[in-house]
Phi, psi and omega in degrees: 000138184248148177253022183300336180286348182267156173300157186308314185288323179295317181300318178297313179299313182297324178292317178298320178297308178311308180297311177301319176294324183293324177296316183286317188286337181303320179300307178299320180288327173295316179294322175298315180296316178296317182293318177295318182290337184261352181273139174285159183311322186279359177247011181286335176252187181075234182306313179299320181299315182289325176297313178304311182300318179301315179297321182288323178293320176295320177300321178295317183292323181290324176299312180298316182297317179297320178295318179296316183291329178296317180291328182290326179286000180094025180287352178212153173254353177290148173292146184284000000 
C-alpha cells in the first residue's frame, strides 16, 4: 500500500505508523490465522468469534496509542 496520495509529511507519518503497527500486529495476525485454521466448522463462531474480536480491538487500541506517542515525539505540527 502506498501513501503517495497524501501530502509528504502525512505520508511519512502514515508509513512510520504502518511499519510500527505491522511489527506489533504480526503476532496477533499469526494467532488469528492459527486459531481459524485449526477450528472445526462448528467452532468458527461463538467463543472463537469473541476471541477474534478481542484481538482486533486490542490492535485498534495499539494503533491509537502508537499515533498518540508519535505526536508526542513531535511527529506532527498540527494541533491534536
